[in-house]
GUMARPA-257887 format. One record per atom (N, C-alpha, C, O): z, x, y; residue in one letter. Coordinates in steps of 0.05 Angstrom, whole numbers, plus 5000, padded with zeros to 4 digits. Example, Ala and Ser with C-alpha at 12.3 -4.5 7.8 and 13.67 -1.06 7.14 Angstrom:
BEGIN
515652644886A/515652464910A/515652644934A/516952854934A/514252574955S/514352734979S/515752585001S/516152685023S/
% end
This chain:
BEGIN
501653805002X/501653515004X/500253394979X/498253494970X/501453184969X/500353054946X/500152754951X/501152654971X/498852604932X/498452324936X/499152174910X/498752264888X/500351934914X/500851754892X/499451484898X/499851374919X/497851394879X/496451144881X/497750944862X/497850994838X/498650714873X/499950514857X/497950304847X/496850144862X/497350324821X/495150164810X/495850034783X/494350044764X/498349924781X/499249814756X/498749514751X/498649424729X/498249374773X/498149074771X/495648974757X/493649114752X/495748714750X/493648584735X/491248504752X/488948484743X/491648464778X/489448384795X/488348114788X/485848084787X/490047924782X/489147664771X/487447514791X/485647364783X/487847544817X/486247404837X/483347514839X/481647404853X/482947734825X/480247854826X/478747794800X/476547914795X/479747624783X/478247544759X/475847384767X/476047224786X/473547414754X/473247554728X/472847854729X/472547974708X/472747974753X/472248264754X/474348434740X/473848654731X/476848324739X/478948474727X/479748384698X/481848454688X/477948234686X/478548144659X/478548374639X/480048384620X/476748564645X/476348784626X/477049064638X/476649264624X/477949064663X/478649324675X/480649274697X/480949054708X/482249484703X/484249464725X/482849434752X/480549514756X/484349334771X/483349284798X/482149534811X/480149514825X/483449754807X/482550004821X/479850104812X/478650274824X/478849994789X/476250074779X/474049874787X/471749914780X/474749664802X/472749484812X/471149634833X/472149774850X/468449594832X/466749744850X/466149574875X/465649334874X/466149714898X/465549594924X/463849794939X/464650034942X/461649714950X/459749884964X/458950134947X/458750354957X/458650084921X/457550294903X/459550474890X/458750644873X/462150454897X/464150624884X/466550454877X/467150244889X/468050544857X/470550404851X/472550454873X/472350654888X/474550284875X/476650324896X/478050594891X/478750724910X/478450664866X/479650914860X/477951154869X/478951344880X/475351134864X/473551344873X/473551374904X/473551594914X/473651154918X/473851164947X/476351324956X/476151494973X/478551254943X/481051394951X/481051684944X/481751854960X/480251754919X/480152034911X/478352194930X/479152414938X/476052084936X/474152224953X/475452274981X/475152494992X/476752074991X/478052105018X/480252305017X/480552475036X/481952294997X/484152494995X/483052784993X/484052965006X/480952814977X/479853084973X/478653194999X/478553445002X/477753025016X/476653125042X/478753275058X/478053435076X/481253215052X/483453345067X/484953545050X/487153625056X/483653635028X/484753835011X/487053734993X/488553894983X/487353474991X/489453354974X/488253324946X/486953124940X/488853514928X/487853514901X/489853424881X/489253354858X/492453424888X/494553334870X/494853034874X/496352944891X/493452884857X/493352594859X/494352464833X/493352524812X/496352304836X/497552164813X/496951864815X/497351754837X/496051744794X/495651454794X/497751334774X/497951414751X/499251144785X/501150994767X/499650754756X/498950574770X/499150764730X/497550564717X/499450354703X/501850384703X/498150144693X/499649944679X/497649774663X/497149834639X/496549574675X/494549394663X/492049564655X/490849694671X/491349544629X/489049684619X/488949984627X/486950084636X/491350104625X/491650384634X/489850584620X/489150784631X/489050524595X/487350704580X/484550744593X/483250944587X/483750564611X/481150584624X/481150774648X/479050844658X/483550834658X/483751014681X/484151294671X/486351374664X/482051454671X/482151714658X/480551934672X/479352104658X/480351924698X/478852124712X/480152394710X/482552414712X/478552614706X/479652884705X/480852974732X/482153184733X/480252824753X/481252904780X/484052804786X/485152864807X/485252654767X/487852534773X/489752584749X/488952644727X/492352554755X/494352544734X/495252254732X/495552114753X/495652154708X/496551874705X/499351854694X/500152004676X/500951684706X/503551614696X/503551314693X/502551164709X/504751214671X/504550934664X/507050774670X/509250864664X/506750544683X/508950354686X/508550154662X/507049974663X/510150214641X/509850044617X/510849764621X/510349584605X/512449724642X/513549454647X/512049324670X/513249164685X/509549394674X/507949294696X/507848984698X/507648874720X/508148854675X/507948564675X/510348424687X/510248194695X/512648564689X/515148444699X/516348584723X/518548524731X/514848784733X/515848934756X/513948924780X/511748814777X/514849044802X/513149034826X/512849314837X/513349514823X/512049344862X/511249594874X/513449814874X/512850044869X/515849734880X/518049934882X/518450074855X/518550314853X/518549914833X/518950034807X/516450194799X/516750394785X/514150104806X/511750254801X/511850524814X/511150724802X/512650534839X/512850784854X/514750974839X/514151214836X/517050864831X/519051044819X/518451114790X/519951264778X/516351014779X/515251124754X/514151404759X/513751564741X/513551464784X/512451724792X/514551874809X/513752034827X/517051824805X/519151954821X/518852254821X/519352384841X/518052374798X/517752664797X/515652764816X/515653004823X/513852594825X/511652674843X/512352624872X/510752684890X/514752524877X/515652494905X/516852764913X/519152824906X/515352924927X/516253194933X/515053294959X/512653254964X/516653424975X/515753555000X/514453365019X/515653275038X/511853315015X/510353125032X/508552965014X/506553075003X/509052705011X/507652544992X/506452295005X/507952145018X/503852255002X/502552015012X/502551804989X/501851874966X/503251564995X/503351344975X/501351134985X/501451045008X/499651044966X/497650844973X/497550624952X/497750684928X/497150384961X/496550164942X/493850214930X/492050324943X/493450124905X/490950174892X/488749984899X/486450014890X/489349774915X/487349574921X/486349584950X/485549384961X/486649824962X/485649854989X/483650094990X/483750274973X/481950095010X/480250325016X/480650375046X/481050195061X/480350625054X/480850695082X/479050935090X/478351105073X/478350935115X/476651145125X/478151405129X/480651395131X/476851635128X/478151885132X/479851895158X/481952025159X/478851765179X/480351775205X/483151645202X/484951725216X/483351445185X/485951315180X/487851505166X/490151535175X/486851645146X/488551835131X/489252065149X/491552165148X/487452155166X/487952375184X/490252315203X/491952485208X/490252075213X/492451995231X/495151995217X/497152085229X/495251915192X/497651915177X/498552205171X/500952265174X/496752365163X/497352645157X/498652795180X/500452955177X/497752725204X/498752865228X/501652795236X/502852935251X/502652575225X/505352495232X/507352685221X/507252775198X/509352765237X/511452945228X/514052805222X/516052935217X/514052535221X/516452375215X/517052385185X/515252425169X/519652345179X/520452335151X/519252095137X/518452115113X/519051875151X/517951625140X/515751535159X/516251495183X/513251505149X/511051415166X/509551195150X/508951235127X/508850975164X/507150775151X/504950695169X/505250665193X/502550665158X/500150585174X/500250285179X/500650125160X/499850215204X/499749925211X/497249875228X/496550035245X/495949645223X/493549575237X/494149385260X/494949155256X/493649485285X/494149315308X/491949105311X/492248905325X/489649155299X/487348975302X/487048795277X/484848705270X/489348745264X/489348605238X/488248325239X/487148225220X/488648185262X/488047905263X/485147845259X/484447635247X/483348015268X/480447975264X/479847965234X/478247785226X/480948145219X/480448155190X/481747915176X/480547795158X/484147845185X/485547615172X/484147355178X/484047175161X/483047325202X/481547075208X/479047055191X/478146835184X/477947285184X/475547295167X/476247215138X/474747075125X/478647315129X/479447285101X/480747015095X/480546915072X/482146905114X/483846675109X/483346445129X/482846495152X/483446205119X/483145975136X/485445955156X/485145885179X/487846015146X/490246025162X/491546295160X/493046345141X/490946475178X/491946755176X/494946785172X/495746965158X/496446615184X/499446635182X/500446585154X/502746655147X/498846445137X/499746395110X/500146645094X/501746655075X/498546855101X/498647105085X/500047335101X/501047515089X/500047315127X/501047535144X/504147555143X/505447355137X/505147785148X/508047835148X/508947955175X/507348065189X/511447935180X/512548035205X/512348345206X/512548475186X/511948445230X/512148735235X/512748765265X/511048695282X/515048885271X/515848925298X/516449225302X/517549355284X/515849325325X/516349605332X/517749635358X/517549455375X/519249845362X/520449895388X/518550045406X/516250085398X/519450135429X/517650265449X/516650535439X/514750635451X/517950645419X/517050905408X/515550875381X/515151075367X/514750635375X/513250575350X/514950605325X/513850665304X/517550575327X/519150575303X/519550285294X/519950105310X/519350245268X/519449975256X/522249845260X/524249975255X/522349605270X/524849455272X/524949215253X/527149125246X/522649115244X/522548895226X/519948905210X/517848975221X/520048835185X/517648845169X/517948655144X/520048635133X/515748535136X/515548405110X/516648135107X/517048035085X/517147995130X/518247725128X/516147515135X/514247575149X/516547275124X/514747055131X/515046985161X/517147015172X/512846905173X/512846855201X/511746575207X/510446455191X/512446485231X/511546225241X/509646255264X/508046065270X/509746485278X/508046525301X/506746805301X/507846985289X/504446825314X/503047075316X/504747285331X/504547525326X/506447185349X/508047365366X/510047535349X/511047735359X/510547445325X/512347595307X/510947835294X/512247985279X/508447865299X/506848075286X/505548255307X/503648165320X/506548495310X/505348685329X/503048845315X/501248945329X/503148855289X/501048985273X/501548895244X/503448755238X/499748975226X/500048905198X/500149155181X/498549335183X/502149175164X/502549385144X/500249385125X/499549165115X/499049615119X/496549615102X/497049715074X/495249695057X/499349835068X/499849935041X/499250235039X/498450325017X/499450385061X/498950675061X/501250805077X/501750725100X/502650995065X/505051115078X/505351395069X/504051495051X/507251535083X/507851815076X/510851855077X/512151775097X/511951985057X/514752065056X/514852365055X/513452485039X/516552485071X/516652775071X/519352885080X/520952735091X/519753145076X/522153285085X/524653145075X/524853075051X/526553095093X/528952955086X/528552675076X/530152555062X/526252555085X/525652285077X/525352245047X/526052035036X/524452455033X/524252445003X/526952404991X/527352234974X/528952565000X/531652544988X/532952274996X/534352154979X/532552195021X/533651935030X/532551715013X/534051535004X/529951715009X/528551504993X/529651484965X/530351264956X/529851714952X/530851714924X/533751614922X/534451464905X/535451714941X/538251634940X/538551334947X/540251204935X/537051244966X/537150964974X/536250784951X/537450574946X/534250854937X/533250704914X/535450694892X/536050474882X/536650914886X/538650924865X/541050754873X/542150604856X/541950784897X/544250634907X/543750334906X/545450174898X/541350254915X/540549964915X/540449854887X/541249634882X/539350014869X/539049924841X/541849894828X/542249704812X/543650074835X/546350054824X/547849804835X/549249664820X/547549754861X/548749514873X/547749264861X/549149064857X/545149264854X/543949024842X/545048954815X/544748724806X/546249144801X/547349094774X/549748904775X/550148754756X/551248914797X/553648754798X/553548534819X/555448384823X/551248514833X/551048314854X/548048244856X/546348314840X/547448094878X/544648024883X/543148274891X/544248474900X/540548264888X/538748484897X/539148534927X/538548364943X/540248774935X/540648824963X/538148854980X/538248835004X/535848894966X/533348924981X/532048654986X/530848615007X/532448464968X/531348194971X/532848014952X/532248014928X/534747854962X/536347674945X/534747464931X/535847324913X/532247424938X/530547214926X/529147294900X/528047134886X/529247554894X/527947654870X/529747854856X/531547964868X/529147904831X/530548114816X/529848384828X/527748424840X/531648584825X/531148844837X/528548964827X/527049084842X/527948924801X/525549034789X/522948914801X/520749014797X/523248684815X/520948554826X/520848584857X/519448434871X/522348774867X/522448824896X/519648924906X/518349084892X/518948824929X/516448904942X/516949164957X/519249234963X/514749314963X/515049554979X/516249495006X/517849655017X/515449275018X/516549205044X/519549145043X/520949185063X/520449055020X/523349025016X/524849285018X/526849315031X/523649485006X/524849755006X/524749875035X/526749985044X/522449845048X/522149945075X/524049805094X/525349935111X/524249545091X/526049385109X/528949475104X/530549495122X/529649515078X/532349605072X/533049875085X/535249915094X/531150055085X/531550315098X/532050275128X/533750405139X/530450105140X/530750055169X/533449935175X/534850025193X/534249735159X/536849605163X/539149795158X/541349745168X/538750005143X/540850195138X/540850415159X/542450605157X/539150395179X/539250575201X/537250805200X/537350985217X/535450805181X/533451015179X/530950955195X/530150725196X/529851155208X/527651105226X/524951135211X/524351345199X/523450925212X/520750925200X/518650905222X/518550715237X/517051105223X/514951115244X/512550955237X/511350995215X/511750775255X/509150635251X/506950805261X/507050925283X/504750825246X/502450975253X/500250775259X/498850685240X/499750705284X/497950495291X/494950575288X/494150795295X/493350385277X/490450425275X/489250165285X/490549965290X/486550175288X/485049935295X/482749915275X/480650035279X/483149755254X/481149725233X/480849995218X/482550175220X/478650015203X/478150265187X/479150255159X/479450455146X/479750005149X/480749975122X/480149695112X/479549525128X/480349655086X/480049385074X/482049355051X/482549545036X/483049115048X/484649045024X/482848865007X/481648675017X/482748924981X/481148764962X/483048624943X/483748734923X/483848384951X/485948244936X/484948014920X/486247924901X/482647914927X/481647664914X/478647664912X/477247834924X/477547474896X/474647454895X/473447374922X/471247444928X/475047224937X/474147154964X/473747404981X/471747434995X/475647594980X/475347844994X/472847994985X/471248075001X/472548024959X/470348174947X/467648054956X/465848204965X/467347794954X/464847664961X/464347684991X/462047725000X/466447655006X/466247665035X/465247945045X/463547965062X/466448155033X/465748425041X/462848495033X/461348625047X/462048395009X/459248435000X/457348295020X/455248405027X/458048065028X/456347905046X/456148045073X/453948075084X/458348145083X/458348285109X/456748545108X/455448625127X/456948675085X/455448925081X/452448865081X/450949015093X/451648655068X/448848575067X/447748505095X/445348545100X/449548405112X/448848335139X/449148575158X/448748545183X/449848805148X/450449045164X/452648995185X/452549105207X/454648835176X/456848775194X/459548875184X/461548845197X/459549005160X/462149085149X/463349315166X/465749345166X/461649465180X/462749695195X/464549605218X/465849775230X/464549345224X/466449245244X/469249275234X/471149285250X/469549305208X/472249325196X/472649585181X/474749705181X/470549675167X/470649915151X/467850035150X/465949895143X/467750295156X/465150425155X/464850575129X/466150775125X/463050475111X/462850605085X/461150865085X/460950995065X/460050935108X/458351175109X/459851415119X/458751635121X/
% end
């Protein structure tokens, strides 16, 4: 099993912390986001760790990781960043956004899944969103599952809480036949986009497709994506508001309600 961390973006909402370094090197609770993830992966014997860099890529140089660069990070999004590391999509691969941290129990739950496609979803998302946003629905996206926890809808704007059974956190696993399906689906979608609108999301260029666009496309094409439900145990660090809020909760000894740093 190996891991790919997607860390190419500029992290503009985290300025001034990201003016001189990439988002994954921002420190929270005494460690950089990248250090948190590497440490967690290594607890499970995952030593083959690749980071897809972009913004200020020269600063990401830990001997514990391999770096691949998305040289077009300024004009692309998560899907293209992932496929900069296509060679590392093999056998069983965990993919993580570079701006999240998660407890070992979250990763353990994902590792145990035997599905070709597995994505971690937080059923207790609303507590964290209420903390982070004045209006949680402004940032939240749809996520629906069937009775067996397979995804039926993901990544769309919503008008009601009822459209959200859980929230996608940016941590997933592709394995077995899922690796081949993923690569073929990407290539086919990219080819279709050359002569028509982006089949993953007609509102953006193919190169700017979100990961949820890719996942939704797989679902709509009949592929089964297993939701791996959790209840807290992770944090997304997307803005200065997030950063300051988490620091404040940690000082109050209340951060463990969402993420236990110990």
